[in-house]
TORLODREN-348146 format. One line per field, with one value per residue (C-alpha): x, y, z; chain. Coordinates in nm, 4 decimals. Each point is the difference from the previous one (the first is absolute). Layout:
px <- (X/...)
py <- (Y/...)
pz <- (Z/...)
cadena <- (A/...)
! end
This chain:
px <- (-3.0596/0.2261/0.1923/0.3135/-0.0012/-0.0950/0.2526/-0.1025/0.2086/0.2621/0.1330/0.3762/0.2702/0.1086/0.3472/-0.0181/0.3142/0.0142/0.2399/0.2190/-0.0436/-0.3430/-0.0803/-0.1560/-0.0403/-0.2689/-0.1377/-0.3049/-0.1991/0.0542/-0.2534/-0.0164/-0.3585/-0.1279/-0.1682/0.2223/-0.2505/0.0802/0.3105/0.2179/-0.1557/-0.3574/0.0718/0.1606/-0.2835/-0.2597/0.1864/0.0283/-0.3677/-0.1046/0.2605/0.1407/0.3445/0.0581/0.0316/0.1376/-0.2009/0.2583/0.2813/-0.1665/0.1599/0.0134/0.2552/-0.0982/0.2020/0.2974/-0.0206/0.0459/0.3586/-0.1126/-0.3093/0.1539/0.0279/-0.3580/-0.1111/0.2741/-0.0365/-0.2160/-0.0919/0.0247/-0.0176/0.2891/-0.1935/-0.0452/0.3767/0.1237/-0.1531/0.1443/0.0085/0.1350/0.0132/0.3389/0.1934/0.3095/0.1271/-0.0792/0.3320/0.1786/-0.1397/0.0289/-0.1509/0.0076/-0.0676/-0.3101/-0.0400/-0.0231/0.2815/0.0398/-0.2192/0.1191/-0.0291/0.2806/0.2937/-0.1795/-0.0143/0.3722/0.0647/-0.2201/0.2080/0.1978/-0.3163/-0.2321/-0.2382/-0.1156/-0.1958/-0.2118/-0.1626/-0.1454/-0.1421/-0.2903/-0.0279/-0.2791/0.0090/0.0156/-0.1703/-0.1783/-0.3598/-0.0261/0.1163/-0.2403/0.2139/0.0800/0.3340/0.1322/0.3337/0.1330/0.1960/0.1366/-0.1574/0.0792/0.0847/-0.2558/-0.0651/-0.2933/-0.1557/-0.0640/-0.2515/0.0101/-0.1391/0.2499/-0.0611/0.3487/0.0954/0.1620/0.1242/0.0480/-0.0545/0.2714/-0.0552/0.0521/0.2007/0.2147/-0.0468/0.1485/0.2691/-0.2157/-0.2837/-0.2392/0.0619/-0.1982/0.0607/0.2313/-0.2417/-0.2907/0.2092/0.0921/-0.3648/-0.0908/0.2880/-0.1211/-0.3469/0.1545/0.1386/-0.2848/0.1481/0.2871/0.1425/0.0229/0.2552/0.2259/0.3237/0.2721/-0.1831/0.1826/0.0081/-0.3786/-0.0404/0.2441/-0.1930/-0.3349/0.1292/0.1898/-0.1142/0.3602/0.1449/0.1389/0.2426/0.1802/0.3549/0.1764/0.3650/0.1317/-0.1384/0.2393/0.2059/0.1805/-0.3272/-0.1420/0.2874/-0.0711/-0.3724/0.0592/0.2457/-0.2411/-0.3106/0.1471/0.0186/-0.3703/-0.3340/0.0325/-0.0405/0.2035/-0.0528/0.2295/-0.1136/0.1665/-0.1544/-0.0070/0.0957/0.2654/0.0638/-0.0226/-0.2348/-0.0273/0.3201/0.3295/0.3418/0.0236/-0.3155/-0.2415/-0.3361/-0.1568/-0.3509/0.0389/-0.0193/0.2812/-0.0315/0.2862/0.0763/0.3388/0.2687/0.3616/0.3378/0.2880/0.3804/0.1402/0.3465/0.1067/-0.3239/-0.3631/-0.2731/-0.3692/-0.2186/-0.3752/-0.1862/-0.3025/-0.2584/-0.1716/-0.3515/-0.0787/0.2764/0.3668/0.2613/0.1659/0.2295/0.3485/0.1654/0.2529/-0.0556/-0.2360/-0.0078/0.2759/0.2181/0.3590/-0.0380/-0.1464/0.3388/0.1395/-0.2350/0.0643/-0.2224/-0.1607/-0.1091/-0.1350/-0.1999/-0.1506/-0.0996/-0.1649/0.2228/-0.0559/-0.3391/-0.1863/-0.3123/0.0236/-0.1657/0.2257/0.3261/0.2398/0.1216/0.2128/-0.1906/0.1973/-0.1586/-0.3319/-0.0413/0.0899/-0.2262/-0.3070/-0.2022/-0.2671/-0.0283/-0.3384/-0.0118/-0.2747/0.0435/-0.2194/-0.2230/0.0681/-0.2920/0.1890/0.2999/-0.2248/-0.1649/0.3023/0.2548/0.2632/0.0172/0.0749/0.3753/-0.0614/-0.0958/-0.3645/-0.1007/-0.1951/-0.3112/-0.2284/-0.2902/-0.2745/-0.3110/-0.0761/-0.1592/0.0821/-0.3209/-0.0418/-0.0401/0.1368/0.3348/0.0725/0.2654/0.2203/0.3775/0.3114/-0.0822/-0.3488/-0.0698/-0.2362/0.2260/-0.0188/-0.3713/0.0975/0.0160/0.3216/0.1771/0.2745/0.2904/0.2751/0.3162/0.2360/0.2681/0.0750/-0.2802/-0.1040/-0.3538/-0.2238/-0.2744/-0.3071/-0.2830/-0.2613/-0.3057/-0.3323/-0.2136/-0.2711/0.0665/-0.2254/0.1017/-0.0160/0.2419/0.2832/0.0677/0.2783/0.0470/0.3498/0.1093/0.2894/0.1454/0.2172/0.2212/0.1076/0.1968/-0.2289/0.0338/0.0621/-0.3033/-0.2472/-0.3656/-0.1985/-0.0141/0.2669/-0.1055/0.1123/0.2521/0.1668/0.0601/0.1492/0.2777/0.0205/0.2397/-0.1399/0.2136/-0.1584/-0.2825/-0.1544/-0.0508/-0.3388/-0.1404/-0.3269/0.0312/-0.1819/0.2666/0.2685/0.2852/0.3391/0.2815/0.1742/0.2849/-0.0528/0.2169/-0.1326/-0.2390/-0.3603/-0.1882/-0.3455/-0.1373/-0.2535/-0.2014/-0.0763/-0.1566/0.1571/-0.2516/-0.2473/-0.3565/0.0751/-0.2053/0.0747/0.0305/0.3427/0.1644/0.3244/0.2405/0.3437/0.2357/0.2983/0.2932/-0.0054/-0.2351/0.0019/-0.1187/-0.2703/-0.2675/-0.3216/-0.2320/0.0203/-0.3299/-0.1298/-0.2062/-0.3633/0.0184/-0.1692/0.1311/-0.3324/-0.1219/-0.2640/-0.2262/-0.3397/0.0315/0.0066/-0.3346/-0.3169/-0.3430/-0.0996/0.3167/-0.0435/-0.3592/0.1129/0.2562/-0.2498/-0.2543/0.2591/0.1141/-0.3544/-0.0483/0.2844/0.0220/-0.1570/-0.2911/0.2394/0.1202/0.3353/0.1944/0.2458/0.2671/-0.2505/-0.2356/0.2783/0.1065/-0.3587/-0.0212/0.3263/-0.0812/-0.3706/-0.1202/-0.2751/-0.2802/-0.0310/0.3741/0.0146/0.2712/0.2202/0.2075/0.2351/0.3454/0.2589/0.1734/0.0796/0.1825/-0.3289/-0.2539/-0.3019/-0.1000/-0.1126/-0.1535/0.1134/0.0044/0.2892/0.0892/0.1876/0.0682/-0.2050/0.3171/0.0682/-0.3537/0.0084/0.3284/-0.1456/-0.2933/0.2168/0.2961/-0.0854/-0.0581/0.3408/0.1704/-0.1858/0.1087/0.3595/-0.0123/-0.2563/0.0818/-0.1386/-0.2644/0.0176/-0.3196/0.1687/0.3009/0.2220/-0.0901/0.3721/0.0232/-0.2736/0.2396/0.1982/-0.3153/-0.1435/0.3276/-0.0315/-0.3591/0.1294/-0.0413/0.2521/-0.1518/0.1210/0.0138/-0.3187/-0.2042/0.1454/-0.0977/-0.3540/-0.0298/0.1242/-0.2437/-0.2863/0.0531/0.2306/-0.0980/0.2644/0.2840/-0.1694/-0.1789/-0.2202/-0.0421/-0.3075/0.1884/0.2902/-0.2259/-0.1872/0.3328/0.0884/-0.3442/0.0060/0.3413/-0.0974/-0.3168/0.1918/0.2644/-0.2665/-0.1910/0.3195/0.1071/-0.3378/-0.0071/0.3585/-0.0086/-0.2234/0.2285/0.3102/0.2783/-0.0543/0.3256/0.1253/-0.0346/-0.3626/-0.0660/0.1411/-0.2098/-0.3143/0.0626/0.0319/-0.3270/-0.1799/0.1484/-0.1129/-0.3541/0.0037/0.1383/-0.2573)
py <- (0.7185/0.0150/-0.3258/0.1906/0.2482/-0.1098/0.1278/0.3260/0.2863/0.1560/0.3410/0.0172/0.2631/0.1895/-0.1497/-0.0362/-0.0192/0.2404/-0.1196/0.2549/-0.1908/-0.0030/-0.3461/-0.0269/-0.3724/-0.2013/-0.2961/-0.2218/-0.0947/-0.3481/-0.0355/-0.3799/-0.1080/0.3578/0.1175/0.1953/0.2831/0.0379/0.2148/0.0982/0.3469/-0.1301/-0.2490/0.2691/0.2469/-0.2620/-0.0792/0.3671/0.0603/-0.2957/0.0721/-0.3538/-0.1366/-0.2040/-0.3778/-0.1885/-0.3184/-0.1181/-0.0064/-0.0488/0.0469/-0.3744/-0.2788/-0.0679/0.3082/-0.1342/-0.3613/-0.3310/0.0354/0.2528/-0.1894/-0.0968/0.3694/0.0928/0.0290/0.2513/0.2108/0.3108/0.2085/0.3654/0.3310/0.2484/0.2258/-0.3054/-0.0596/0.3599/0.3100/0.2188/-0.2109/0.1435/-0.1431/0.1457/0.2235/0.0386/-0.0782/-0.3686/-0.0320/-0.0123/-0.3538/0.0081/-0.3468/-0.2746/-0.3709/-0.1526/-0.2592/-0.2821/0.1046/0.2032/-0.0052/0.0563/0.3735/0.0424/-0.0872/0.1762/0.3193/-0.0314/-0.0041/0.3054/0.2148/0.0917/0.1287/0.1067/0.2010/-0.3142/-0.1140/0.3148/-0.1384/-0.2750/0.2433/0.2096/0.3366/0.1355/-0.2817/0.0795/-0.0355/0.3369/0.1102/-0.2132/-0.3146/-0.2893/-0.3066/-0.0479/0.0318/-0.0746/-0.0902/-0.0584/-0.2916/-0.0742/-0.2843/-0.0902/0.3492/0.2018/0.1172/-0.1556/0.1276/-0.2149/0.1238/-0.1254/0.0812/0.0906/-0.2909/-0.1385/-0.3338/0.0591/-0.2010/0.1485/0.3458/-0.0351/-0.0172/-0.3608/0.0606/0.2822/0.3409/0.3474/0.0722/0.2910/-0.1702/0.2790/-0.0470/-0.2656/0.0288/-0.3048/-0.2309/0.1142/-0.0286/-0.3549/-0.0897/0.1215/-0.2049/-0.3064/0.0511/0.0163/-0.3522/-0.1402/-0.0108/0.1061/-0.3503/0.0355/0.2823/-0.1738/-0.1407/0.1115/0.1337/0.3319/0.0313/-0.0283/0.2782/0.2279/-0.0495/0.0628/0.3283/0.1346/-0.1739/-0.0892/-0.3246/-0.1983/-0.2879/-0.2080/-0.1313/-0.2537/0.0867/-0.3523/-0.0515/0.2409/0.2402/0.1577/0.0691/0.1596/0.2468/0.1064/0.0290/0.2233/0.2178/0.0421/0.0538/0.2741/0.2259/-0.0464/0.0284/-0.3363/-0.0532/-0.2751/-0.1713/-0.2670/-0.2473/-0.2653/-0.3378/-0.0659/-0.3663/-0.0932/0.3522/0.0323/0.2781/0.1031/0.2113/-0.0655/0.0813/0.2975/0.1551/-0.0816/-0.1504/-0.2961/0.0289/0.3765/0.1772/0.2470/0.2508/0.0047/0.3686/0.0061/-0.1906/0.1034/-0.1310/0.1743/-0.0332/-0.2128/-0.1555/0.0339/-0.1503/0.0796/-0.0749/-0.0374/0.1659/-0.0095/0.2616/-0.1091/0.1585/-0.1483/0.1484/-0.1173/0.1643/0.0986/-0.1876/-0.2534/-0.1459/-0.0661/-0.1836/0.1245/0.3570/0.0926/0.3662/-0.0387/-0.2280/0.1072/-0.1167/0.3386/0.1602/-0.1640/0.2005/0.3489/0.2726/0.0646/-0.3639/-0.0006/0.3123/-0.1656/-0.2965/0.2289/-0.1161/0.2284/0.1086/-0.3273/-0.0449/-0.1834/-0.3039/-0.0193/-0.1902/-0.1393/-0.3596/-0.1981/-0.1977/-0.3111/0.0001/0.1356/-0.2996/-0.2459/0.1369/0.1017/-0.2782/0.1750/0.3141/0.1507/0.2345/0.2402/0.1623/0.3090/0.1301/0.3298/0.1491/-0.0686/0.1886/0.2995/-0.0244/-0.0429/0.2838/-0.2196/-0.2120/0.2852/-0.0673/-0.3494/-0.1060/-0.1014/-0.3182/0.0054/-0.2112/-0.1834/-0.2242/-0.2218/-0.1557/-0.3299/-0.3383/-0.3581/-0.1368/-0.3666/-0.0716/0.3402/0.1056/-0.2458/-0.1701/-0.1400/0.0109/-0.0794/-0.3664/0.0737/-0.0230/0.2975/0.2275/0.2655/0.0490/0.1907/0.3794/0.1306/0.3251/0.1446/0.1837/0.1896/0.1203/0.2438/-0.0601/-0.2443/0.0382/-0.1138/-0.1336/-0.0872/-0.2300/-0.0721/-0.2441/0.0495/-0.2214/0.1578/-0.1478/0.1182/0.0836/0.0242/-0.3393/-0.1951/-0.2917/0.0997/-0.2813/0.1198/-0.1313/-0.1218/0.2612/0.2143/0.1883/-0.1249/0.2370/-0.0774/0.1845/0.1555/0.1579/0.3724/0.2197/-0.2853/0.1086/-0.3212/-0.3149/-0.2657/-0.3498/-0.3189/-0.0585/0.3282/-0.1179/-0.3251/0.2025/0.2835/0.0000/0.0125/0.2554/0.0142/-0.1190/0.0977/-0.3668/-0.1627/-0.0073/0.0452/0.3365/0.3293/0.1907/-0.1566/0.2532/-0.0174/0.2512/-0.0168/0.1783/-0.0449/0.1103/0.2258/-0.1848/-0.1009/-0.2405/-0.1473/-0.0662/-0.2820/-0.0262/-0.3725/-0.2502/-0.3345/-0.1904/0.0880/0.0783/0.1550/0.3164/0.3091/0.3758/0.1606/0.3413/0.0282/0.2826/0.0910/0.2553/0.1131/0.2343/0.0864/0.2886/-0.0817/-0.3594/-0.1066/-0.2385/-0.1005/-0.2968/-0.2035/-0.0462/-0.0902/0.2526/-0.0635/-0.0472/-0.2000/-0.1187/-0.0925/0.2038/0.2576/-0.0610/0.0675/0.3737/-0.0518/-0.1796/0.1913/-0.0982/-0.1853/-0.2116/-0.0948/-0.0995/-0.2238/-0.1754/-0.0516/-0.1599/-0.2367/-0.0958/-0.0895/-0.1901/-0.2416/-0.0136/-0.2773/0.0311/0.1110/0.2972/-0.1718/-0.0441/-0.2742/-0.0229/-0.1188/0.2875/0.2545/-0.1416/0.0324/0.3620/0.0975/-0.1678/0.0852/0.1403/0.2547/-0.0898/0.3582/0.0439/0.2606/0.0435/-0.2977/-0.0773/0.2388/0.0276/0.1320/0.2950/0.2358/0.2478/0.0949/0.2315/-0.2014/-0.3645/-0.2262/-0.3431/-0.2911/-0.3767/-0.1578/-0.3678/-0.1648/-0.3646/-0.1806/-0.0388/0.3727/0.0862/-0.2510/0.1460/0.3507/-0.1102/-0.1817/0.2402/0.1020/-0.3631/-0.0895/0.2635/-0.1282/-0.3573/0.1152/0.1013/-0.2536/-0.2216/-0.3286/-0.1405/0.3087/0.1609/0.2754/0.2281/0.1236/0.3653/0.0827/-0.0792/0.2443/0.2848/-0.2121/-0.1477/0.3464/0.1099/-0.2729/0.1098/0.3495/0.1781/0.1440/0.0676/0.1997/-0.1360/0.1826/-0.1419/-0.3491/-0.0038/0.1065/-0.2801/-0.2590/0.1178/0.0022/-0.3264/-0.2252/-0.2422/-0.1529/0.1063/-0.1588/0.1421/-0.2094/0.0511/0.2149/0.2281/0.0352/0.0822/0.2488/0.1640/0.0346/0.1368/0.2502/0.1292/0.0266/0.1916/0.2318/0.0818/0.0600/0.2385/0.1762/0.0444/0.1342/0.2498/0.1236/0.0528/0.2972/0.1284/0.1530/0.1341/-0.2434/-0.1086/-0.3575/-0.0315/0.1132/-0.2477/-0.2777/0.0955/0.0275/-0.3403/-0.1582/0.1578/-0.1230/-0.3471/-0.0142/0.0879/-0.2702/-0.2643/0.0616)
pz <- (2.7999/-0.3031/-0.0408/-0.1014/0.2864/0.3455/0.2513/0.1734/-0.1277/0.2272/-0.1084/-0.0455/-0.0172/-0.3079/-0.0450/-0.3773/-0.2113/-0.2947/-0.2680/-0.1747/-0.3237/-0.1611/-0.1302/-0.3439/-0.0535/-0.1686/0.1883/0.0173/0.3065/0.1389/0.2790/-0.0185/0.0557/0.0211/-0.3203/-0.2390/0.0157/0.3697/0.0420/0.2932/-0.0016/0.0015/0.2804/0.2119/-0.0578/0.0914/0.3207/0.0926/-0.0727/0.2175/0.2686/-0.0086/-0.0792/-0.3130/0.0328/-0.3003/-0.0692/-0.2534/0.2572/0.3392/0.3402/0.0636/-0.0087/-0.3635/-0.0925/0.1958/-0.1267/0.1743/0.1213/0.2612/0.1135/0.3340/0.0873/-0.0908/0.3616/0.0762/-0.3167/0.0107/-0.3046/0.0968/-0.1797/0.0377/0.2368/0.2264/-0.0002/0.0275/0.1541/-0.2758/-0.3192/-0.3225/-0.3472/-0.0983/0.2361/-0.2176/-0.3487/-0.0727/-0.1830/0.3344/0.0524/0.3772/0.0288/0.2600/-0.0608/0.1501/0.2742/-0.2529/-0.2274/-0.3147/-0.3071/-0.3560/0.0512/0.2540/-0.2310/-0.2863/0.2066/0.0650/-0.3740/-0.0564/0.2342/-0.3138/-0.1691/0.2847/-0.2172/-0.1758/0.3039/-0.0232/-0.3149/0.2178/0.2571/-0.1304/0.1667/0.2186/0.2557/0.3681/0.3372/-0.0305/-0.0411/-0.3189/0.1777/-0.0650/0.0731/-0.3697/-0.1798/-0.3480/-0.1542/-0.3512/-0.1347/-0.3450/-0.1928/-0.3640/-0.1189/0.1951/0.3530/0.1852/0.3197/0.3061/0.2599/0.3594/0.3412/0.2729/0.2377/0.0694/0.1592/0.3396/0.2939/0.3446/-0.1424/-0.2689/-0.3743/-0.1008/-0.3161/-0.1424/0.1606/0.0123/0.2570/0.1125/0.1988/-0.1048/-0.3750/-0.1916/-0.3745/-0.0095/0.1852/-0.2162/-0.3147/0.0963/0.0583/-0.3501/-0.1375/0.1898/-0.1478/-0.3471/0.0508/0.2081/0.3509/0.2228/-0.0241/-0.3787/0.0282/0.2505/-0.1366/-0.2360/-0.3073/0.0113/-0.3785/-0.0162/0.2557/-0.1828/-0.3203/0.1678/0.1473/-0.3022/-0.3161/-0.0842/-0.1301/0.2913/0.0111/0.2606/-0.0120/0.2169/0.0512/-0.0080/-0.3524/-0.1713/0.2106/-0.2974/-0.1816/0.3127/0.0084/-0.3595/0.0702/0.3032/-0.1898/-0.2898/0.2121/0.2168/-0.3075/-0.0778/0.1739/0.1705/0.3732/0.1679/0.3329/0.1459/0.2643/0.2146/0.0667/0.3752/0.0011/0.2529/0.1289/0.3828/0.1072/-0.3668/0.0092/-0.1769/0.1499/-0.2396/0.1484/-0.2819/0.0940/-0.1738/-0.1365/-0.0418/-0.3345/-0.0775/-0.2824/-0.2506/-0.0562/-0.1737/-0.1886/-0.0601/-0.1085/0.1796/-0.0247/0.2790/0.0594/-0.3616/-0.1236/0.0655/0.2504/-0.0825/0.2633/0.0549/0.2029/0.2043/0.2227/0.3035/-0.0080/0.3540/0.1987/0.0159/-0.1967/0.2286/-0.2646/0.1403/-0.2893/-0.2597/-0.1279/0.2831/0.0985/0.2584/-0.2124/-0.0647/-0.3626/-0.0843/0.0717/-0.3147/-0.2232/-0.1313/0.1509/-0.3402/-0.0290/0.3557/-0.0837/-0.3094/0.2126/0.2534/0.2833/0.2958/-0.1320/0.0128/0.2060/0.3317/-0.1527/-0.3111/-0.0389/-0.2606/-0.0163/-0.2508/-0.2634/0.0926/0.3471/-0.1242/-0.2332/0.2775/0.2721/-0.2000/-0.1566/-0.2089/-0.2090/-0.0834/-0.2991/-0.1016/-0.3415/0.0181/-0.2779/-0.1819/0.1984/0.3222/-0.1364/-0.0671/0.3414/0.2279/0.0011/0.1693/-0.3165/-0.2402/0.0053/-0.1356/-0.3520/-0.0492/-0.1788/-0.3240/0.0422/-0.2446/0.0964/-0.1404/0.1559/-0.1716/0.0567/-0.0907/-0.1501/-0.0771/-0.3719/-0.0977/0.1474/0.2847/-0.2100/0.2734/0.0373/-0.1953/-0.0594/-0.1334/-0.3730/0.0255/0.2061/-0.2734/0.0821/0.3173/0.0044/-0.1558/0.0918/-0.2156/0.1636/-0.1829/0.1764/-0.1664/0.2630/0.2827/0.2505/0.3471/0.0161/0.2958/-0.1266/0.2129/-0.0697/0.2718/0.0361/0.0798/0.2738/0.2318/0.3621/0.3043/0.1341/-0.3252/-0.0318/-0.2305/-0.2476/-0.2255/-0.3513/-0.0967/-0.2521/-0.1202/-0.2960/-0.2854/-0.1996/-0.3573/-0.2628/-0.2604/-0.3463/0.0272/-0.0546/0.0361/0.0214/-0.0647/0.2085/-0.0265/-0.1032/0.1677/-0.2796/0.0916/0.3553/-0.1202/-0.1611/0.2559/0.2910/0.3509/0.1797/0.3470/0.2224/0.3314/0.0772/0.0542/0.3512/0.1872/0.1729/0.0195/-0.1907/-0.2194/-0.0168/-0.1665/-0.0489/-0.3410/-0.1732/-0.3740/-0.2932/-0.2751/-0.2274/-0.0632/0.2244/0.0488/0.3494/0.0419/0.3273/0.0341/0.2359/0.0768/-0.2154/-0.2763/0.0979/0.3423/0.0449/0.2070/-0.0064/0.0099/0.0192/-0.1974/0.0857/-0.1202/0.1550/-0.2044/0.0521/-0.3742/-0.0707/-0.3738/0.0327/-0.2476/0.1277/-0.1777/-0.0150/-0.3182/-0.1764/-0.3440/-0.1973/-0.0860/-0.3769/-0.2738/-0.3370/-0.1593/-0.3002/0.0803/-0.3013/0.1531/-0.0465/-0.3783/-0.0136/-0.0746/0.1266/-0.3181/-0.0012/0.3633/-0.0759/-0.2870/0.2194/0.2807/-0.2353/-0.1395/0.3491/0.1037/-0.3230/0.0718/0.3817/0.2059/0.2411/0.2761/-0.2084/-0.0430/-0.3198/-0.0884/-0.2699/-0.2611/0.0709/-0.0229/-0.3377/-0.1274/0.1138/-0.1682/-0.3299/-0.0111/-0.3342/-0.0079/-0.2412/-0.1253/-0.0457/0.2765/0.2583/0.0813/0.3110/0.1770/-0.1520/0.2437/-0.1589/0.2929/-0.2229/-0.1662/0.1545/-0.1150/0.0293/-0.2797/0.0244/-0.2139/0.0182/0.1863/-0.0420/0.2866/0.0683/0.2678/0.2102/-0.0099/0.1007/0.2833/0.1224/-0.0108/0.2136/0.2520/0.0237/0.3580/0.0837/-0.1440/0.2117/0.3026/-0.0670/-0.0196/0.3668/0.1218/0.2960/0.1304/-0.2326/-0.2187/0.1262/0.2012/-0.0198/0.2840/0.0630/0.0336/-0.3751/-0.0981/-0.0794/-0.2469/-0.1556/-0.0562/-0.1534/-0.2642/-0.0608/-0.0760/0.3338/0.2420/0.3416/0.2996/0.3546/0.0884/-0.2876/0.0380/0.3675/-0.0902/-0.2577/0.2499/0.2662/-0.2523/-0.1858/0.2069/0.2736/0.2239/-0.2308/-0.3040/-0.3055/-0.2283/-0.3729/0.0471/0.2385/-0.2403/-0.2968/0.2174/0.0877/-0.3681/-0.0865/0.2853/-0.1017/-0.3677/0.0812/0.2336/-0.2593/-0.2669/0.2243/0.0997/-0.3632/-0.1116/0.2863/-0.0126/-0.3768/0.0730/0.2766/-0.1641/0.2161/0.2889/0.1641/-0.0111/0.3762/-0.0124/-0.2817/0.2182/0.3012/-0.2113/-0.1583/0.3437/0.1099/-0.3124/0.0433/0.3621/-0.1061/-0.2661/0.2370/0.2690)
cadena <- (A/A/A/A/A/A/A/A/A/A/A/A/A/A/A/A/A/A/A/A/A/A/A/A/A/A/A/A/A/A/A/A/A/A/A/A/A/A/A/A/A/A/A/A/A/A/A/A/A/A/A/A/A/A/A/A/A/A/A/A/A/A/A/A/A/A/A/A/A/A/A/A/A/A/A/A/A/A/A/A/A/A/A/A/A/A/A/A/A/A/A/A/A/A/A/A/A/A/A/A/A/A/A/A/A/A/A/A/A/A/A/A/A/A/A/A/A/A/A/A/A/A/A/A/A/A/A/A/A/A/A/A/A/A/A/A/A/A/A/A/A/A/A/A/A/A/A/A/A/A/A/A/A/A/A/A/A/A/A/A/A/A/A/A/A/A/A/A/A/A/A/A/A/A/A/A/A/A/A/A/A/A/A/A/A/A/A/A/A/A/A/A/A/A/A/A/A/A/A/A/A/A/A/A/A/A/A/A/A/A/A/A/A/A/A/A/A/A/A/A/A/A/A/A/A/A/A/A/A/A/A/A/A/A/A/A/A/A/A/A/A/A/A/A/A/A/A/A/A/A/A/A/A/A/A/A/A/A/A/A/A/A/A/A/A/A/A/A/A/A/A/A/A/A/A/A/A/A/A/A/A/A/A/A/A/A/A/A/A/A/A/A/A/A/A/A/A/A/A/A/A/A/A/A/A/A/A/A/A/A/A/A/A/A/A/A/A/A/A/A/A/A/A/A/A/A/A/A/A/A/A/A/A/A/A/A/A/A/A/A/A/A/A/A/A/A/A/A/A/A/A/A/A/A/A/A/A/A/A/A/A/A/A/A/A/A/A/A/A/A/A/A/A/A/A/A/A/A/A/A/A/A/A/A/A/A/A/A/A/A/A/A/A/A/A/A/A/A/A/A/A/A/A/A/A/A/A/A/A/A/A/A/A/A/A/A/A/A/A/A/A/A/A/A/A/A/A/A/A/A/A/A/A/A/A/A/A/A/A/A/A/A/A/A/A/A/A/A/A/A/A/A/A/A/A/A/A/A/A/A/A/A/A/A/A/A/A/A/A/A/A/A/A/A/A/A/A/A/A/A/A/A/A/A/A/A/A/A/A/A/A/A/A/A/A/A/A/A/A/A/A/A/A/A/A/A/A/A/A/A/A/A/A/A/A/A/A/A/A/A/A/A/A/A/A/A/A/A/A/A/A/A/A/A/A/A/A/A/A/A/A/A/A/A/A/A/A/A/A/A/A/A/A/A/A/A/A/A/A/A/A/A/A/A/A/A/A/A/A/A/A/A/A/A/A/A/A/A/A/A/A/A/A/A/A/A/A/A/A/A/A/A/A/A/A/A/A/A/A/A/A/A/A/A/A/A/A/A/A/A/A/A/A/A/A/A/A/A/A/A/A/A/A/A/A/A/A/A/A/A/A/A/A/A/A/A/A/A/A/A/A/A/A/A/A/A/A/A/A/A/A/A/A/A/A/A/A/A/A/A/A/A/A/A/A/A/A/A/A/A/A/A/A/A/A/A/A/A/A/A/A/A/A/A)
! end
């Protein structure tokens, strides 16, 4: 019997949910240990053909998928399929944006407060729920869901065996006992992180990001109450979702005297400043996604304070038209009662997808997928002497601008231990219009204007308000040599913002003389070289001097005289001192010694860019990385590796010049791309 499908198939009912919005999203399969060639469709068709129900070997129906904290309940936990729990199971019986959800027996997972935040943009959850899933004639015990991961949507495939106890789903479930999309969705999410235990806790910002692809951040009210007020005011005008939570410490029965419940996530849906008693009052509107609003404090629906406001103001605030689960409260009490604020800055795609966000302003988004690689661009932080080796991103603001900067670390899932690298972003002032990389000397004289701080976390996020000007953003690790992949994103409220990565061009300053030599001249030079070289085909300063000053017996052609303004080449004797000839032979060696470390036999690979610059070459990030990977070992390059780098670059530029001379009309950008391709071929 097939190892993936072993449970006898039980036909279900056709209770499929047909979305009004057709999804058109790109995604990649993430079937864990299942081969990438095996897709959801092929697994389902195999199960249907064999009349068995799919069983997922990567996330089995055992306590290993629950993890150790639930081991004492293993004997009382049964894994059941929906048709074994309900006589009339359905996948989705109504719009999933309603989020009619109930917590499980063992508490909430990350998804519950995340769902409460998404009540303001219910259509976004539909991107996570592929269509054509139901308990109908195509039912095979297999379901799929989508989650955002590093800029793309991945698909997680599961079977529908759910952990239950006494006939009840163990974790989050739909309020309708016949509806199962929430429980199945949660199982797929648990598989994404390795177990149900892995998604227990307070990582609401992670869940919001996984469901929307936005940039998420968490604030603690006690840190800066005044800043929080400005952040809420600003965010309510843009595509940012806010959720406020209350820590449950010291609150009897979890409920405050004003009716609010600790541990519950409330969506922030409005912000207003209204005239009150000759001054003004700051009000915040909230929504309780899990029931009616029981708030009884100042400015509740029955409060007499509303009588002090003009009817026109009350109309603007929606008083009298609010939902049963919405209420207003003063910011002064809001900041005292609530302890945490979760923010999710949504992508421009979310603004296009969700009609309820159209009245808000979308963010402009830029992104970059990069990697800190030891010996190349892992230059460390502010106190490092090679900090300038890190990637550099130029940003130009024509007016004061609000920026949300995110530095997200990439790591694998499926139960892998998440060891985060201490990292962050530094922001410096930069010369206007800069296109090439800044050197370390530039940073010594540049002003650092902001920083995200350095910490070991999945996503390092910081909200900035910067004046007009030019800046350079440096993603750094706490120390040099720390490797890791990262995903840099920047959201801005300025549609005219200019952002680009700084890079050096691939150029060479050596004279291209080879094209002037005919076959006979090259033959003459080769014979003279072999006449004066040693048995290892090497030439020293003495040999070079003999070649240059050699006199032909028949009075024929002499040595090459460099006259690039002429179209032809003539050979004549050239007399140079022994010191000059020796210096010519050892010029690369001299450059190498300038950057050598230790006993002088090796050079730090972080210095390769500057050494090549002295040798007459400017190299881009891409080519420099290739040279480091090809010729460096443990961050060090020996003399042979350095000379090889110079030779490879010289050959590449010569080949590029000879080829492009016969290609008139080619754009500068195409020339650059072609040069990089030629250089790659020469390096490898």
